[in-house]
C-alpha positions as CSV (number, residue, x, y, z in Angstrom):
1,X,0.0,0.0,0.0
2,X,2.8,2.4,0.9
3,X,4.6,1.7,-2.4
4,X,1.4,2.3,-4.4
5,X,0.7,5.5,-2.6
6,X,4.3,6.7,-3.1
7,X,4.2,5.7,-6.8
8,X,0.9,7.6,-7.3
9,X,2.3,10.7,-5.6
10,X,5.6,10.5,-7.6
11,X,3.5,10.5,-10.8
12,X,1.3,13.4,-9.7
13,X,4.3,15.3,-8.4
14,X,6.0,14.9,-11.8
15,X,3.0,16.2,-13.6
16,X,2.8,19.2,-11.1
17,X,6.5,20.0,-11.6
18,X,6.2,19.8,-15.3
19,X,3.1,22.1,-15.3
20,X,4.8,24.6,-13.0
21,X,7.8,24.6,-15.3
22,X,5.8,25.9,-18.3
23,X,7.1,29.3,-19.4
24,X,3.6,30.9,-19.1
25,X,3.1,29.5,-15.6
26,X,6.5,30.6,-14.4
27,X,5.9,34.1,-16.0
28,X,2.6,34.4,-14.1
29,X,4.1,33.2,-10.8
30,X,7.2,35.4,-11.0
31,X,5.1,38.3,-12.3
32,X,3.0,38.2,-9.1
33,X,6.1,38.1,-7.0
34,X,7.2,41.4,-8.7
35,X,3.7,42.9,-8.1
36,X,3.5,41.7,-4.5
37,X,5.4,44.6,-2.9
38,X,3.0,47.1,-4.5
39,X,0.1,45.0,-3.3
40,X,1.4,45.0,0.2
41,X,2.1,48.7,0.2
42,X,-1.4,49.4,-0.8
43,X,-2.8,46.9,1.6
44,X,-0.9,48.3,4.6
45,X,-2.1,51.8,3.7
46,X,-5.7,50.5,3.7
47,X,-5.1,48.7,7.0
48,X,-3.7,51.9,8.6
49,X,-6.6,53.9,7.2
50,X,-9.4,51.5,8.4
51,X,-8.7,51.0,12.1
52,X,-12.2,51.4,13.7
53,X,-11.4,53.8,16.5
54,X,-13.2,57.1,16.3
55,X,-10.5,59.4,17.8
56,X,-7.9,57.8,15.5
57,X,-10.2,58.1,12.4
58,X,-10.9,61.8,13.3
59,X,-7.2,62.5,13.5
60,X,-6.6,61.0,10.1
61,X,-9.4,63.1,8.6
62,X,-8.4,66.3,10.3
63,X,-4.8,66.0,9.3
64,X,-5.6,64.9,5.7
65,X,-3.6,61.7,6.2
66,X,-6.6,59.6,5.1
67,X,-6.4,61.2,1.7
68,X,-2.6,60.6,1.6
69,X,-3.1,56.9,2.4
70,X,-6.0,56.6,-0.1
71,X,-3.8,58.0,-2.8
72,X,-1.0,55.6,-2.0
73,X,-3.4,52.7,-2.2
74,X,-5.0,53.9,-5.4
75,X,-1.6,54.1,-7.2
76,X,-0.2,50.8,-5.9
77,X,-2.9,48.2,-5.4
78,X,-5.3,50.3,-7.4
79,X,-3.3,49.8,-10.6
80,X,-2.2,46.2,-9.9
81,X,-3.5,44.9,-13.2
82,X,-1.3,47.4,-15.0
83,X,1.7,46.3,-12.9
84,X,1.0,42.6,-13.6
85,X,0.7,43.2,-17.3
86,X,4.2,44.6,-17.3
87,X,5.7,42.0,-14.9
88,X,4.2,39.0,-16.6
89,X,5.4,40.1,-20.0
90,X,8.8,41.0,-18.6
91,X,9.2,37.5,-17.0
92,X,7.9,35.7,-20.1
93,X,10.5,37.4,-22.3
94,X,13.3,36.6,-19.8
95,X,12.2,33.0,-19.6
96,X,12.4,32.8,-23.4
97,X,16.1,33.8,-23.1
98,X,15.8,37.3,-24.5
99,X,17.3,40.4,-22.9
100,X,14.7,43.0,-23.9
101,X,12.2,42.1,-21.2
102,X,11.7,45.8,-20.2
103,X,10.7,46.7,-23.7
104,X,8.3,43.7,-23.8
105,X,6.9,44.8,-20.5
106,X,6.1,48.4,-21.7
107,X,4.6,47.0,-24.9
108,X,2.3,44.9,-22.7
109,X,1.3,48.0,-20.7
110,X,0.4,49.8,-24.0
111,X,-1.6,46.8,-25.1
112,X,-3.3,46.5,-21.7
113,X,-4.4,50.2,-21.9
114,X,-5.6,49.6,-25.5
115,X,-7.7,46.6,-24.4
116,X,-9.7,48.7,-21.9
117,X,-12.8,50.6,-22.8
118,X,-12.5,54.4,-23.2
119,X,-14.7,56.8,-21.3
120,X,-16.0,60.0,-23.0
121,X,-15.9,63.1,-20.9
122,X,-18.3,66.1,-21.1
123,X,-15.8,68.1,-23.2
124,X,-15.6,65.3,-25.7
125,X,-12.2,64.0,-24.8
126,X,-11.6,60.3,-24.0
127,X,-10.0,58.8,-21.0
128,X,-9.6,55.5,-19.1
129,X,-11.4,54.8,-15.9
130,X,-8.7,54.2,-13.3
131,X,-10.8,51.4,-11.7
132,X,-10.1,49.3,-14.8
133,X,-6.4,49.2,-13.9
134,X,-7.0,47.4,-10.6
135,X,-8.0,43.9,-9.4
136,X,-11.2,43.9,-11.5
137,X,-9.1,43.5,-14.6
138,X,-6.4,41.2,-13.2
139,X,-6.9,38.5,-15.7
140,X,-6.8,41.0,-18.6
141,X,-3.4,42.0,-17.3
142,X,-2.2,38.4,-17.2
143,X,-3.6,37.4,-20.6
144,X,-2.4,40.5,-22.3
145,X,1.0,40.2,-20.7
146,X,1.3,36.6,-22.0
147,X,-0.1,37.1,-25.5
148,X,1.8,40.4,-26.2
149,X,5.1,39.0,-25.0
150,X,4.5,35.7,-26.9
151,X,4.1,37.7,-30.2
152,X,7.0,40.0,-29.3
153,X,9.4,37.2,-28.6
154,X,8.2,35.3,-31.7
155,X,9.0,38.2,-34.0
156,X,12.4,38.8,-32.3
157,X,13.3,35.1,-32.7
158,X,12.3,35.2,-36.4
159,X,14.5,38.1,-37.1
160,X,11.9,40.8,-37.6
161,X,14.2,43.4,-36.1
162,X,16.4,46.3,-37.3
163,X,20.0,45.2,-37.3
164,X,22.5,47.8,-36.1
165,X,26.3,47.9,-36.4
166,X,28.3,46.5,-33.5
167,X,29.7,50.0,-32.8
168,X,26.3,51.2,-31.7
169,X,25.9,51.4,-27.9
170,X,24.0,48.4,-26.4
171,X,21.0,50.4,-25.2
172,X,20.5,52.0,-28.6
173,X,20.8,48.6,-30.2
174,X,18.1,47.2,-27.8
175,X,15.8,50.1,-28.7
176,X,16.0,49.5,-32.4
177,X,15.8,45.7,-31.9
178,X,12.4,46.2,-30.2
179,X,11.0,48.7,-32.7
180,X,9.4,46.5,-35.3
181,X,8.1,43.8,-32.8
182,X,6.7,46.6,-30.6
183,X,5.0,48.3,-33.5
184,X,3.5,45.0,-34.8
185,X,2.2,43.9,-31.3
186,X,0.6,47.3,-30.6
187,X,-1.1,47.4,-34.0
188,X,-2.3,43.8,-33.6
189,X,-3.9,44.6,-30.2
190,X,-5.4,47.9,-31.6
191,X,-7.1,45.9,-34.4
192,X,-8.3,43.2,-32.1
193,X,-9.8,45.7,-29.6
194,X,-11.4,47.7,-32.5
195,X,-13.1,44.5,-33.6
196,X,-14.4,43.8,-30.1
197,X,-15.6,47.4,-29.9
198,X,-18.2,46.4,-32.6
199,X,-19.5,43.5,-30.5
200,X,-21.7,43.4,-27.4
201,X,-18.5,43.1,-25.3
202,X,-17.3,46.6,-26.3
203,X,-13.6,45.8,-25.5
204,X,-11.1,43.0,-25.0
205,X,-11.1,43.5,-21.2
206,X,-14.8,43.2,-21.0
207,X,-14.7,39.9,-23.0
208,X,-11.9,38.5,-20.8
209,X,-13.8,39.5,-17.6
210,X,-17.1,37.9,-18.7
211,X,-15.8,34.8,-20.4
212,X,-12.6,34.0,-18.4
213,X,-12.2,35.9,-15.2
214,X,-15.7,35.5,-13.8
215,X,-16.0,31.7,-14.4
216,X,-12.4,31.2,-13.0
217,X,-13.2,33.3,-9.9
218,X,-16.4,31.3,-9.4
219,X,-14.4,28.1,-9.6
220,X,-11.5,29.2,-7.5
221,X,-13.7,30.9,-4.9
222,X,-15.3,27.7,-3.6
223,X,-14.4,25.9,-0.5
224,X,-14.3,22.6,-2.4
225,X,-11.6,23.9,-4.8
226,X,-9.5,25.2,-1.9
227,X,-9.8,21.9,-0.1
228,X,-8.9,19.9,-3.2
229,X,-5.8,22.1,-3.9
230,X,-4.7,21.9,-0.3
231,X,-5.1,18.2,-0.3
232,X,-2.9,17.9,-3.4
233,X,-0.3,20.5,-2.3
234,X,0.2,18.8,1.0
235,X,0.2,15.3,-0.4
236,X,3.1,16.0,-2.8
237,X,5.2,16.9,0.2
238,X,5.3,13.1,0.8
239,X,7.3,12.8,-2.4
240,X,9.6,15.6,-1.4
241,X,8.0,18.2,-3.7
242,X,7.2,21.6,-2.3
243,X,3.5,22.2,-2.2
244,X,3.8,25.6,-3.9
245,X,4.0,23.8,-7.3
246,X,0.3,23.0,-6.8
247,X,-0.9,26.1,-5.0
248,X,0.8,28.5,-7.4
249,X,-1.9,27.6,-10.0
250,X,-4.7,28.8,-7.7
251,X,-2.9,31.7,-5.9
252,X,-3.5,34.4,-8.6
253,X,-7.3,33.7,-8.3
254,X,-7.1,33.8,-4.5
255,X,-5.1,37.1,-4.4
256,X,-7.6,38.6,-6.9
257,X,-10.5,37.6,-4.7
258,X,-8.8,39.3,-1.7
259,X,-8.1,42.5,-3.7
260,X,-11.8,42.6,-4.8
261,X,-12.7,42.5,-1.1
262,X,-10.4,45.4,-0.4
263,X,-11.9,47.4,-3.3
264,X,-15.4,46.7,-2.0
265,X,-14.5,48.0,1.4
266,X,-12.8,51.0,0.0
267,X,-16.0,51.8,-2.0
268,X,-18.0,51.6,1.2
269,X,-19.5,48.1,0.6
270,X,-18.9,44.9,2.6
271,X,-16.5,42.2,1.6
272,X,-18.3,39.3,0.1
273,X,-15.8,36.6,-0.8
274,X,-15.1,34.2,2.1
275,X,-12.4,32.4,0.2
276,X,-9.2,34.2,-0.7
277,X,-5.5,34.1,-0.2
278,X,-5.8,35.3,3.4
279,X,-8.4,32.6,4.2
280,X,-5.8,30.1,2.9
281,X,-3.0,31.6,5.0
282,X,-4.9,32.1,8.2
283,X,-6.9,28.9,8.4
284,X,-4.9,26.3,6.3
285,X,-1.4,27.7,6.2
286,X,-0.9,28.9,9.8
287,X,2.7,28.1,10.8
288,X,3.3,26.7,7.3
289,X,2.1,23.7,5.3
290,X,0.3,21.1,7.5
291,X,-0.2,23.5,10.4
292,X,2.8,21.9,12.1
293,X,2.9,24.3,15.0
294,X,1.3,21.6,17.2
295,X,3.9,19.1,16.2
296,X,6.7,21.5,17.1
297,X,5.2,22.1,20.5
298,X,4.9,18.4,21.1
299,X,8.5,17.8,20.1
300,X,9.9,20.6,22.3
301,X,7.9,20.0,25.5
302,X,6.9,16.3,25.4
303,X,9.5,14.4,23.3
304,X,11.3,11.6,25.1
305,X,13.9,11.1,22.3
306,X,16.8,13.6,22.0
307,X,16.2,13.6,18.3
308,X,12.8,15.1,18.3
309,X,13.5,17.2,21.4
310,X,16.2,18.9,19.3
311,X,14.0,19.3,16.3
312,X,11.3,20.9,18.5
313,X,13.8,23.4,19.9
314,X,14.9,24.6,16.4
315,X,11.3,24.5,14.9
316,X,9.0,26.2,17.4
317,X,10.0,29.9,17.0
318,X,10.4,29.7,13.2
319,X,7.0,28.0,13.1
320,X,5.4,31.0,14.8
321,X,6.5,33.0,11.8
322,X,5.2,30.5,9.3
323,X,8.7,29.0,8.6
324,X,8.2,25.2,9.1
325,X,10.9,23.7,7.0
326,X,12.9,22.7,10.1
327,X,10.1,20.5,11.4
328,X,9.2,19.2,7.9
329,X,12.7,18.1,7.1
330,X,13.6,17.3,10.7
331,X,10.8,14.8,11.3
332,X,10.8,14.2,8.3
333,X,7.4,14.5,6.6
334,X,8.6,13.1,3.3
335,X,8.1,9.4,2.8
336,X,6.7,9.2,6.3
337,X,3.4,7.2,6.1
338,X,2.6,8.0,9.7
339,X,3.1,11.8,9.8
340,X,1.6,12.5,6.3
341,X,-1.9,11.6,7.6
342,X,-2.3,14.6,10.0
343,X,-0.2,16.8,7.7
344,X,-2.8,16.4,5.0
345,X,-6.0,16.1,7.1
346,X,-5.6,19.0,9.6
347,X,-5.6,21.8,7.0
348,X,-8.6,20.3,5.3
349,X,-10.5,20.1,8.6
350,X,-9.6,23.7,9.4
351,X,-10.7,24.9,6.0
352,X,-14.1,23.2,6.4
353,X,-14.6,24.4,10.0
354,X,-13.5,28.0,9.3
355,X,-15.7,28.2,6.2
356,X,-18.7,26.9,8.1
357,X,-18.2,29.3,11.0
358,X,-17.7,32.2,8.6
359,X,-20.9,31.3,6.7
360,X,-23.0,31.4,9.8
361,X,-21.4,34.7,11.0
362,X,-19.4,33.3,14.0
363,X,-16.2,34.4,12.2
364,X,-16.0,37.5,10.0
365,X,-15.0,37.6,6.4
366,X,-11.3,38.3,6.4
367,X,-9.9,41.5,5.2
368,X,-8.3,41.3,1.7
369,X,-5.3,43.3,3.0
370,X,-2.1,41.5,1.9
371,X,0.4,41.3,4.8
372,X,3.9,39.7,4.7
373,X,3.6,35.9,4.8
374,X,5.9,35.8,7.8
375,X,3.5,37.7,10.1
376,X,3.3,35.8,13.3
377,X,0.4,33.5,14.1
378,X,-2.5,35.0,16.1
379,X,-1.3,38.5,15.2
380,X,-2.0,37.7,11.6
381,X,-5.5,36.6,12.5
382,X,-6.1,39.7,14.6
383,X,-5.0,42.1,11.9
384,X,-7.1,40.4,9.2
385,X,-10.2,39.6,11.1
386,X,-10.1,40.9,14.7
387,X,-10.2,39.1,18.0
388,X,-12.5,36.3,16.9
389,X,-10.1,35.2,14.2
390,X,-7.2,35.5,16.6
391,X,-9.1,33.3,19.1
392,X,-9.7,30.8,16.3
393,X,-6.0,30.6,15.6
394,X,-5.3,30.0,19.3
395,X,-7.9,27.2,19.1
396,X,-6.2,25.9,15.9
397,X,-2.9,25.6,17.8
398,X,-4.6,23.4,20.4
399,X,-6.3,21.4,17.7
400,X,-2.9,20.9,16.0
401,X,-1.4,19.6,19.2
402,X,-4.4,17.2,19.7
403,X,-4.4,15.8,16.2
404,X,-0.6,15.4,15.9
405,X,-0.3,13.8,19.3
406,X,-1.0,10.1,18.6
407,X,1.1,10.2,15.5
408,X,3.9,12.0,17.2
409,X,3.9,9.5,20.1
410,X,4.4,6.7,17.7
411,X,7.5,8.1,16.0
412,X,8.9,9.5,19.3
413,X,8.6,6.2,21.1
414,X,10.3,4.4,18.2
415,X,13.1,7.0,18.2
416,X,13.5,6.7,22.0
417,X,13.9,2.9,21.8
418,X,16.5,3.3,19.1
419,X,18.5,5.8,21.2
420,X,18.3,3.9,24.4
421,X,18.4,0.3,23.0
422,X,15.5,-0.5,25.3
């Protein structure tokens, strides 16, 4: 049975690794990594601006700091789709082995702006609604970034460039190298958007939102999808594969759901999406994959064997900051039929429980504010959902101890016997 399970996971892990190595997937993943600092800056400004304490709120209003924070949010997280359009195209071009990623990124920005509907002002001039540059158009940014850079790199590879003498400075050479591909890509997107302007969609971005983004958000925003992805991402740890190769597929959808919650709150409405990246981090990823904080506590305070006592000492503090590689590799979790059971089951149980409690109003819908992934347990819950979420995380630590206990005792007793030769 163990061999069959290991064989199945090896096969699935191989598929997951191959999928995550695709140029487009790597470009999206790395593109979001580039965009994340801007998302965090905007999120932190929103967090500072939304503390529900009347004297503090009055101080922000009287001093004008609330407008300053709103502006910082608007031009960081509020233009995240524009940033993603650049960063995805840049990374795609670099992954293709070309050096003109910056040019491809700016071409993508132009194509992204072209793909959005224009708004007519009273004086007859046209402009773009800044709201179309944010999370509501995230998938337009991703798709435009991929397609524009795909065409751009194809034209460069096929030699559709202006050749310059070697004596020309490198930056000048790069500029002329990108001229023909940039012109072609921008014209192509202009024609495509003009065509969509004569349809009921009105623009490329409207088409992508209606036919791609909305269905994907509906799929990725369900508790069943999150549980399935978490089951698979934690299962591949058994084969020694980092679970991020699985979760990276879903993460753009989860982050977009969070940012839409932030946008709703900024507009004076209530957040509506229970599922999001913060839901994943708070309820399923607390202390890292497998919610191993309970295992680290058991090792540090209750281990009989020197081996696991040592692992506990070096794992507990990092675990509080969501760094659990010491306990994962020190146990180890990989190829460990005993420990993989709670490692997989505990996050699934927590997701189901937290979703149920949120649905009936016991827990609040989490803020979409994006905080550093290493924010300590309990504090993370408090910042994103208040005292009730912090209390749930305290409960989750206890649940982690309880669920890991019988499995921990089995491996600890075996290690103790081996150490003492009893």
